[in-house]
mmCIF file of the C-alpha atoms, coordinates in Angstrom:
data_MODEL
# 
_entry.id   MODEL 
# 
loop_
_atom_site.group_PDB 
_atom_site.id 
_atom_site.type_symbol 
_atom_site.label_atom_id 
_atom_site.label_alt_id 
_atom_site.label_comp_id 
_atom_site.label_asym_id 
_atom_site.label_entity_id 
_atom_site.label_seq_id 
_atom_site.pdbx_PDB_ins_code 
_atom_site.Cartn_x 
_atom_site.Cartn_y 
_atom_site.Cartn_z 
_atom_site.occupancy 
_atom_site.B_iso_or_equiv 
_atom_site.pdbx_formal_charge 
_atom_site.auth_seq_id 
_atom_site.auth_comp_id 
_atom_site.auth_asym_id 
_atom_site.auth_atom_id 
_atom_site.pdbx_PDB_model_num 
ATOM 1   C CA . MET A 1 1   ? 70.573  101.315 120.103 1.00 0.00 ? 1   MET A CA 1 
ATOM 2   C CA . LEU A 1 2   ? 72.508  100.147 123.182 1.00 0.00 ? 2   LEU A CA 1 
ATOM 3   C CA . GLY A 1 3   ? 72.672  103.549 124.798 1.00 0.00 ? 3   GLY A CA 1 
ATOM 4   C CA . LEU A 1 4   ? 76.391  103.847 124.159 1.00 0.00 ? 4   LEU A CA 1 
ATOM 5   C CA . PRO A 1 5   ? 77.858  106.877 122.414 1.00 0.00 ? 5   PRO A CA 1 
ATOM 6   C CA . PHE A 1 6   ? 79.303  106.097 118.987 1.00 0.00 ? 6   PHE A CA 1 
ATOM 7   C CA . GLY A 1 7   ? 82.145  108.550 119.594 1.00 0.00 ? 7   GLY A CA 1 
ATOM 8   C CA . SER A 1 8   ? 85.069  109.422 117.392 1.00 0.00 ? 8   SER A CA 1 
ATOM 9   C CA . ALA A 1 9   ? 87.435  106.913 115.810 1.00 0.00 ? 9   ALA A CA 1 
ATOM 10  C CA . GLY A 1 10  ? 89.818  107.601 118.687 1.00 0.00 ? 10  GLY A CA 1 
ATOM 11  C CA . ASP A 1 11  ? 87.079  106.932 121.259 1.00 0.00 ? 11  ASP A CA 1 
ATOM 12  C CA . ARG A 1 12  ? 86.203  103.650 119.584 1.00 0.00 ? 12  ARG A CA 1 
ATOM 13  C CA . ALA A 1 13  ? 89.875  102.641 119.451 1.00 0.00 ? 13  ALA A CA 1 
ATOM 14  C CA . ASP A 1 14  ? 90.227  103.461 123.167 1.00 0.00 ? 14  ASP A CA 1 
ATOM 15  C CA . ARG A 1 15  ? 87.247  101.256 123.983 1.00 0.00 ? 15  ARG A CA 1 
ATOM 16  C CA . LEU A 1 16  ? 88.537  98.404  121.832 1.00 0.00 ? 16  LEU A CA 1 
ATOM 17  C CA . ALA A 1 17  ? 92.022  98.607  123.363 1.00 0.00 ? 17  ALA A CA 1 
ATOM 18  C CA . GLU A 1 18  ? 90.482  98.344  126.817 1.00 0.00 ? 18  GLU A CA 1 
ATOM 19  C CA . ALA A 1 19  ? 87.974  95.638  125.847 1.00 0.00 ? 19  ALA A CA 1 
ATOM 20  C CA . LEU A 1 20  ? 90.412  93.185  124.236 1.00 0.00 ? 20  LEU A CA 1 
ATOM 21  C CA . PRO A 1 21  ? 92.208  92.080  127.418 1.00 0.00 ? 21  PRO A CA 1 
ATOM 22  C CA . ILE A 1 22  ? 88.872  91.966  129.249 1.00 0.00 ? 22  ILE A CA 1 
ATOM 23  C CA . ILE A 1 23  ? 87.360  89.667  126.628 1.00 0.00 ? 23  ILE A CA 1 
ATOM 24  C CA . ARG A 1 24  ? 90.392  87.387  126.677 1.00 0.00 ? 24  ARG A CA 1 
ATOM 25  C CA . SER A 1 25  ? 90.264  87.249  130.482 1.00 0.00 ? 25  SER A CA 1 
ATOM 26  C CA . LEU A 1 26  ? 86.533  86.487  130.526 1.00 0.00 ? 26  LEU A CA 1 
ATOM 27  C CA . TRP A 1 27  ? 87.147  83.637  128.086 1.00 0.00 ? 27  TRP A CA 1 
ATOM 28  C CA . THR A 1 28  ? 90.111  82.120  129.921 1.00 0.00 ? 28  THR A CA 1 
ATOM 29  C CA . ARG A 1 29  ? 89.859  82.873  133.658 1.00 0.00 ? 29  ARG A CA 1 
ATOM 30  C CA . PRO A 1 30  ? 87.277  81.901  136.257 1.00 0.00 ? 30  PRO A CA 1 
ATOM 31  C CA . ARG A 1 31  ? 86.725  85.543  137.273 1.00 0.00 ? 31  ARG A CA 1 
ATOM 32  C CA . THR A 1 32  ? 87.757  88.898  135.861 1.00 0.00 ? 32  THR A CA 1 
ATOM 33  C CA . THR A 1 33  ? 88.319  92.132  137.703 1.00 0.00 ? 33  THR A CA 1 
ATOM 34  C CA . PHE A 1 34  ? 89.176  95.203  135.685 1.00 0.00 ? 34  PHE A CA 1 
ATOM 35  C CA . GLU A 1 35  ? 89.171  98.911  136.416 1.00 0.00 ? 35  GLU A CA 1 
ATOM 36  C CA . GLY A 1 36  ? 89.610  101.154 133.394 1.00 0.00 ? 36  GLY A CA 1 
ATOM 37  C CA . LYS A 1 37  ? 88.392  104.368 131.872 1.00 0.00 ? 37  LYS A CA 1 
ATOM 38  C CA . HIS A 1 38  ? 85.524  102.732 129.981 1.00 0.00 ? 38  HIS A CA 1 
ATOM 39  C CA . TYR A 1 39  ? 84.905  99.401  131.691 1.00 0.00 ? 39  TYR A CA 1 
ATOM 40  C CA . HIS A 1 40  ? 84.678  98.326  135.322 1.00 0.00 ? 40  HIS A CA 1 
ATOM 41  C CA . LEU A 1 41  ? 84.330  94.652  136.257 1.00 0.00 ? 41  LEU A CA 1 
ATOM 42  C CA . THR A 1 42  ? 84.495  93.093  139.706 1.00 0.00 ? 42  THR A CA 1 
ATOM 43  C CA . ASP A 1 43  ? 84.778  89.314  139.875 1.00 0.00 ? 43  ASP A CA 1 
ATOM 44  C CA . ALA A 1 44  ? 82.863  89.024  136.601 1.00 0.00 ? 44  ALA A CA 1 
ATOM 45  C CA . VAL A 1 45  ? 82.031  85.493  135.500 1.00 0.00 ? 45  VAL A CA 1 
ATOM 46  C CA . ALA A 1 46  ? 81.521  84.447  131.891 1.00 0.00 ? 46  ALA A CA 1 
ATOM 47  C CA . GLU A 1 47  ? 80.185  80.928  131.573 1.00 0.00 ? 47  GLU A CA 1 
ATOM 48  C CA . PRO A 1 48  ? 80.198  78.675  129.745 1.00 0.00 ? 48  PRO A CA 1 
ATOM 49  C CA . LYS A 1 49  ? 83.755  79.172  128.550 1.00 0.00 ? 49  LYS A CA 1 
ATOM 50  C CA . PRO A 1 50  ? 84.378  78.868  124.809 1.00 0.00 ? 50  PRO A CA 1 
ATOM 51  C CA . VAL A 1 51  ? 85.174  75.411  123.484 1.00 0.00 ? 51  VAL A CA 1 
ATOM 52  C CA . GLN A 1 52  ? 88.071  76.798  121.428 1.00 0.00 ? 52  GLN A CA 1 
ATOM 53  C CA . SER A 1 53  ? 91.375  76.652  123.223 1.00 0.00 ? 53  SER A CA 1 
ATOM 54  C CA . PRO A 1 54  ? 92.677  78.908  124.524 1.00 0.00 ? 54  PRO A CA 1 
ATOM 55  C CA . HIS A 1 55  ? 89.782  81.060  123.196 1.00 0.00 ? 55  HIS A CA 1 
ATOM 56  C CA . PRO A 1 56  ? 87.963  81.889  119.953 1.00 0.00 ? 56  PRO A CA 1 
ATOM 57  C CA . PRO A 1 57  ? 90.027  83.663  117.311 1.00 0.00 ? 57  PRO A CA 1 
ATOM 58  C CA . ILE A 1 58  ? 89.930  87.417  117.606 1.00 0.00 ? 58  ILE A CA 1 
ATOM 59  C CA . TRP A 1 59  ? 89.283  89.285  114.372 1.00 0.00 ? 59  TRP A CA 1 
ATOM 60  C CA . ILE A 1 60  ? 90.223  92.954  114.239 1.00 0.00 ? 60  ILE A CA 1 
ATOM 61  C CA . GLY A 1 61  ? 89.203  95.007  111.245 1.00 0.00 ? 61  GLY A CA 1 
ATOM 62  C CA . GLY A 1 62  ? 90.347  98.448  110.266 1.00 0.00 ? 62  GLY A CA 1 
ATOM 63  C CA . THR A 1 63  ? 92.996  100.523 108.624 1.00 0.00 ? 63  THR A CA 1 
ATOM 64  C CA . GLY A 1 64  ? 94.305  102.693 111.440 1.00 0.00 ? 64  GLY A CA 1 
ATOM 65  C CA . ARG A 1 65  ? 98.064  102.438 111.039 1.00 0.00 ? 65  ARG A CA 1 
ATOM 66  C CA . ARG A 1 66  ? 99.046  103.501 114.531 1.00 0.00 ? 66  ARG A CA 1 
ATOM 67  C CA . ARG A 1 67  ? 96.388  102.013 116.805 1.00 0.00 ? 67  ARG A CA 1 
ATOM 68  C CA . THR A 1 68  ? 94.176  99.498  115.012 1.00 0.00 ? 68  THR A CA 1 
ATOM 69  C CA . LEU A 1 69  ? 97.006  97.639  113.326 1.00 0.00 ? 69  LEU A CA 1 
ATOM 70  C CA . ARG A 1 70  ? 98.981  97.685  116.587 1.00 0.00 ? 70  ARG A CA 1 
ATOM 71  C CA . MET A 1 71  ? 96.012  96.115  118.397 1.00 0.00 ? 71  MET A CA 1 
ATOM 72  C CA . ALA A 1 72  ? 95.780  93.537  115.617 1.00 0.00 ? 72  ALA A CA 1 
ATOM 73  C CA . ALA A 1 73  ? 99.469  92.723  116.117 1.00 0.00 ? 73  ALA A CA 1 
ATOM 74  C CA . GLU A 1 74  ? 98.921  92.317  119.849 1.00 0.00 ? 74  GLU A CA 1 
ATOM 75  C CA . HIS A 1 75  ? 95.622  90.407  119.871 1.00 0.00 ? 75  HIS A CA 1 
ATOM 76  C CA . ALA A 1 76  ? 94.297  89.266  116.500 1.00 0.00 ? 76  ALA A CA 1 
ATOM 77  C CA . ALA A 1 77  ? 94.241  85.876  114.870 1.00 0.00 ? 77  ALA A CA 1 
ATOM 78  C CA . VAL A 1 78  ? 92.884  87.642  111.769 1.00 0.00 ? 78  VAL A CA 1 
ATOM 79  C CA . TRP A 1 79  ? 93.231  91.204  110.515 1.00 0.00 ? 79  TRP A CA 1 
ATOM 80  C CA . ASN A 1 80  ? 90.405  92.295  108.208 1.00 0.00 ? 80  ASN A CA 1 
ATOM 81  C CA . ALA A 1 81  ? 90.816  95.124  105.723 1.00 0.00 ? 81  ALA A CA 1 
ATOM 82  C CA . PRO A 1 82  ? 87.443  96.730  105.031 1.00 0.00 ? 82  PRO A CA 1 
ATOM 83  C CA . GLY A 1 83  ? 88.092  96.994  101.301 1.00 0.00 ? 83  GLY A CA 1 
ATOM 84  C CA . GLY A 1 84  ? 90.685  98.877  99.330  1.00 0.00 ? 84  GLY A CA 1 
ATOM 85  C CA . THR A 1 85  ? 92.895  97.874  96.457  1.00 0.00 ? 85  THR A CA 1 
ATOM 86  C CA . PRO A 1 86  ? 95.357  94.995  96.647  1.00 0.00 ? 86  PRO A CA 1 
ATOM 87  C CA . GLN A 1 87  ? 98.168  97.569  96.769  1.00 0.00 ? 87  GLN A CA 1 
ATOM 88  C CA . GLN A 1 88  ? 96.547  99.399  99.713  1.00 0.00 ? 88  GLN A CA 1 
ATOM 89  C CA . VAL A 1 89  ? 95.982  96.129  101.553 1.00 0.00 ? 89  VAL A CA 1 
ATOM 90  C CA . ALA A 1 90  ? 99.610  95.114  100.931 1.00 0.00 ? 90  ALA A CA 1 
ATOM 91  C CA . GLU A 1 91  ? 100.824 98.445  102.296 1.00 0.00 ? 91  GLU A CA 1 
ATOM 92  C CA . LEU A 1 92  ? 98.688  98.130  105.429 1.00 0.00 ? 92  LEU A CA 1 
ATOM 93  C CA . SER A 1 93  ? 99.778  94.513  105.827 1.00 0.00 ? 93  SER A CA 1 
ATOM 94  C CA . ALA A 1 94  ? 103.393 95.706  105.844 1.00 0.00 ? 94  ALA A CA 1 
ATOM 95  C CA . VAL A 1 95  ? 102.515 98.155  108.640 1.00 0.00 ? 95  VAL A CA 1 
ATOM 96  C CA . LEU A 1 96  ? 100.964 95.254  110.569 1.00 0.00 ? 96  LEU A CA 1 
ATOM 97  C CA . ASP A 1 97  ? 104.131 93.209  109.980 1.00 0.00 ? 97  ASP A CA 1 
ATOM 98  C CA . GLN A 1 98  ? 106.214 96.052  111.470 1.00 0.00 ? 98  GLN A CA 1 
ATOM 99  C CA . HIS A 1 99  ? 104.001 96.216  114.541 1.00 0.00 ? 99  HIS A CA 1 
ATOM 100 C CA . CYS A 1 100 ? 104.462 92.452  114.910 1.00 0.00 ? 100 CYS A CA 1 
ATOM 101 C CA . ALA A 1 101 ? 108.231 92.875  114.683 1.00 0.00 ? 101 ALA A CA 1 
ATOM 102 C CA . ASP A 1 102 ? 108.084 95.626  117.308 1.00 0.00 ? 102 ASP A CA 1 
ATOM 103 C CA . ILE A 1 103 ? 106.380 93.314  119.818 1.00 0.00 ? 103 ILE A CA 1 
ATOM 104 C CA . GLY A 1 104 ? 108.205 90.112  118.850 1.00 0.00 ? 104 GLY A CA 1 
ATOM 105 C CA . ARG A 1 105 ? 105.285 88.342  117.192 1.00 0.00 ? 105 ARG A CA 1 
ATOM 106 C CA . ASP A 1 106 ? 105.590 86.302  114.022 1.00 0.00 ? 106 ASP A CA 1 
ATOM 107 C CA . PRO A 1 107 ? 103.428 88.152  111.456 1.00 0.00 ? 107 PRO A CA 1 
ATOM 108 C CA . SER A 1 108 ? 102.585 84.864  109.754 1.00 0.00 ? 108 SER A CA 1 
ATOM 109 C CA . ASP A 1 109 ? 100.532 84.016  112.864 1.00 0.00 ? 109 ASP A CA 1 
ATOM 110 C CA . ILE A 1 110 ? 97.943  86.583  111.717 1.00 0.00 ? 110 ILE A CA 1 
ATOM 111 C CA . ARG A 1 111 ? 95.697  85.656  108.815 1.00 0.00 ? 111 ARG A CA 1 
ATOM 112 C CA . ARG A 1 112 ? 94.796  88.482  106.430 1.00 0.00 ? 112 ARG A CA 1 
ATOM 113 C CA . SER A 1 113 ? 91.288  89.014  105.101 1.00 0.00 ? 113 SER A CA 1 
ATOM 114 C CA . VAL A 1 114 ? 89.604  91.644  102.985 1.00 0.00 ? 114 VAL A CA 1 
ATOM 115 C CA . GLN A 1 115 ? 86.018  92.615  102.310 1.00 0.00 ? 115 GLN A CA 1 
ATOM 116 C CA . VAL A 1 116 ? 85.152  92.674  98.622  1.00 0.00 ? 116 VAL A CA 1 
ATOM 117 C CA . ARG A 1 117 ? 81.844  93.947  97.304  1.00 0.00 ? 117 ARG A CA 1 
ATOM 118 C CA . VAL A 1 118 ? 80.366  91.614  94.716  1.00 0.00 ? 118 VAL A CA 1 
ATOM 119 C CA . PRO A 1 119 ? 80.348  93.614  91.482  1.00 0.00 ? 119 PRO A CA 1 
ATOM 120 C CA . ALA A 1 120 ? 77.590  93.495  88.892  1.00 0.00 ? 120 ALA A CA 1 
ATOM 121 C CA . ASP A 1 121 ? 80.060  91.775  86.544  1.00 0.00 ? 121 ASP A CA 1 
ATOM 122 C CA . VAL A 1 122 ? 81.141  88.895  88.753  1.00 0.00 ? 122 VAL A CA 1 
ATOM 123 C CA . ASP A 1 123 ? 83.620  87.580  86.196  1.00 0.00 ? 123 ASP A CA 1 
ATOM 124 C CA . GLY A 1 124 ? 86.035  90.347  87.214  1.00 0.00 ? 124 GLY A CA 1 
ATOM 125 C CA . LEU A 1 125 ? 85.758  89.111  90.780  1.00 0.00 ? 125 LEU A CA 1 
ATOM 126 C CA . VAL A 1 126 ? 88.065  86.154  90.096  1.00 0.00 ? 126 VAL A CA 1 
ATOM 127 C CA . ASP A 1 127 ? 90.854  88.460  88.902  1.00 0.00 ? 127 ASP A CA 1 
ATOM 128 C CA . GLN A 1 128 ? 90.286  90.740  91.884  1.00 0.00 ? 128 GLN A CA 1 
ATOM 129 C CA . VAL A 1 129 ? 90.557  87.798  94.288  1.00 0.00 ? 129 VAL A CA 1 
ATOM 130 C CA . ARG A 1 130 ? 93.737  86.595  92.578  1.00 0.00 ? 130 ARG A CA 1 
ATOM 131 C CA . ALA A 1 131 ? 95.260  90.049  93.057  1.00 0.00 ? 131 ALA A CA 1 
ATOM 132 C CA . PHE A 1 132 ? 94.454  89.974  96.785  1.00 0.00 ? 132 PHE A CA 1 
ATOM 133 C CA . VAL A 1 133 ? 95.845  86.454  97.163  1.00 0.00 ? 133 VAL A CA 1 
ATOM 134 C CA . ALA A 1 134 ? 99.045  87.625  95.446  1.00 0.00 ? 134 ALA A CA 1 
ATOM 135 C CA . VAL A 1 135 ? 99.597  90.195  98.236  1.00 0.00 ? 135 VAL A CA 1 
ATOM 136 C CA . GLY A 1 136 ? 99.047  87.681  101.050 1.00 0.00 ? 136 GLY A CA 1 
ATOM 137 C CA . VAL A 1 137 ? 95.311  87.773  101.704 1.00 0.00 ? 137 VAL A CA 1 
ATOM 138 C CA . THR A 1 138 ? 94.178  84.393  102.998 1.00 0.00 ? 138 THR A CA 1 
ATOM 139 C CA . GLU A 1 139 ? 90.444  84.994  103.239 1.00 0.00 ? 139 GLU A CA 1 
ATOM 140 C CA . ILE A 1 140 ? 87.908  86.962  101.218 1.00 0.00 ? 140 ILE A CA 1 
ATOM 141 C CA . ILE A 1 141 ? 84.646  88.195  102.696 1.00 0.00 ? 141 ILE A CA 1 
ATOM 142 C CA . LEU A 1 142 ? 82.150  88.781  99.899  1.00 0.00 ? 142 LEU A CA 1 
ATOM 143 C CA . ILE A 1 143 ? 79.772  91.664  100.567 1.00 0.00 ? 143 ILE A CA 1 
ATOM 144 C CA . VAL A 1 144 ? 76.448  91.659  98.745  1.00 0.00 ? 144 VAL A CA 1 
ATOM 145 C CA . THR A 1 145 ? 74.407  94.850  98.550  1.00 0.00 ? 145 THR A CA 1 
ATOM 146 C CA . ALA A 1 146 ? 71.807  95.635  95.893  1.00 0.00 ? 146 ALA A CA 1 
ATOM 147 C CA . ASP A 1 147 ? 69.729  92.586  94.993  1.00 0.00 ? 147 ASP A CA 1 
ATOM 148 C CA . PRO A 1 148 ? 71.654  90.437  97.496  1.00 0.00 ? 148 PRO A CA 1 
ATOM 149 C CA . VAL A 1 149 ? 70.039  87.129  96.552  1.00 0.00 ? 149 VAL A CA 1 
ATOM 150 C CA . ALA A 1 150 ? 70.948  87.487  92.865  1.00 0.00 ? 150 ALA A CA 1 
ATOM 151 C CA . GLN A 1 151 ? 74.461  88.688  93.743  1.00 0.00 ? 151 GLN A CA 1 
ATOM 152 C CA . ALA A 1 152 ? 74.988  85.808  96.158  1.00 0.00 ? 152 ALA A CA 1 
ATOM 153 C CA . GLU A 1 153 ? 73.780  83.303  93.552  1.00 0.00 ? 153 GLU A CA 1 
ATOM 154 C CA . ARG A 1 154 ? 76.169  84.726  90.933  1.00 0.00 ? 154 ARG A CA 1 
ATOM 155 C CA . ALA A 1 155 ? 79.056  84.696  93.403  1.00 0.00 ? 155 ALA A CA 1 
ATOM 156 C CA . ALA A 1 156 ? 78.206  81.142  94.522  1.00 0.00 ? 156 ALA A CA 1 
ATOM 157 C CA . ALA A 1 157 ? 78.399  79.971  90.916  1.00 0.00 ? 157 ALA A CA 1 
ATOM 158 C CA . LEU A 1 158 ? 81.959  81.346  90.868  1.00 0.00 ? 158 LEU A CA 1 
ATOM 159 C CA . LEU A 1 159 ? 83.092  79.570  94.047  1.00 0.00 ? 159 LEU A CA 1 
ATOM 160 C CA . PRO A 1 160 ? 85.057  76.829  92.246  1.00 0.00 ? 160 PRO A CA 1 
ATOM 161 C CA . ARG A 1 161 ? 86.945  79.491  90.256  1.00 0.00 ? 161 ARG A CA 1 
ATOM 162 C CA . LEU A 1 162 ? 87.439  81.618  93.377  1.00 0.00 ? 162 LEU A CA 1 
ATOM 163 C CA . ARG A 1 163 ? 88.850  78.637  95.288  1.00 0.00 ? 163 ARG A CA 1 
ATOM 164 C CA . ALA A 1 164 ? 91.224  77.974  92.403  1.00 0.00 ? 164 ALA A CA 1 
ATOM 165 C CA . ALA A 1 165 ? 92.687  81.463  92.925  1.00 0.00 ? 165 ALA A CA 1 
ATOM 166 C CA . TRP A 1 166 ? 94.552  80.187  96.006  1.00 0.00 ? 166 TRP A CA 1 
ATOM 167 C CA . PRO A 1 167 ? 97.853  78.399  95.575  1.00 0.00 ? 167 PRO A CA 1 
ATOM 168 C CA . ALA A 1 168 ? 97.789  74.670  96.287  1.00 0.00 ? 168 ALA A CA 1 
# 
């Protein structure tokens, strides 16, 4: 759609790794100059600057143990797991924690989120959310697919029970 090649997972990771410092610079500096493999900026201006200080939170989603989770350790306010079981998310979260240790960042500075598809039987959703909270997930992103309005209405009716899944 934008005339950019989709590329392999490695290509996309390369682009993201190069883009993250550019984005941060555009948000925080008057002008940005950057010369890289994928992006070239000369005295680029991005105005108005974000109201968040020092910049909006960066969310990085993915499960790549070596590159994506390392980029999350270096740049993210939130790491988002695109699904998986609570055990898989816990395992990936431990990899993220190790990357944080490697660069001297406190892993508790990074919120953990996971995408959960709203099942047909939404009652099981509360138990699923509790299991994710038990492994350190701080935010749930509910994904609606087939019949999204009905799914969203059923999930919305569960919101008080879903909120109760988090410790006080």
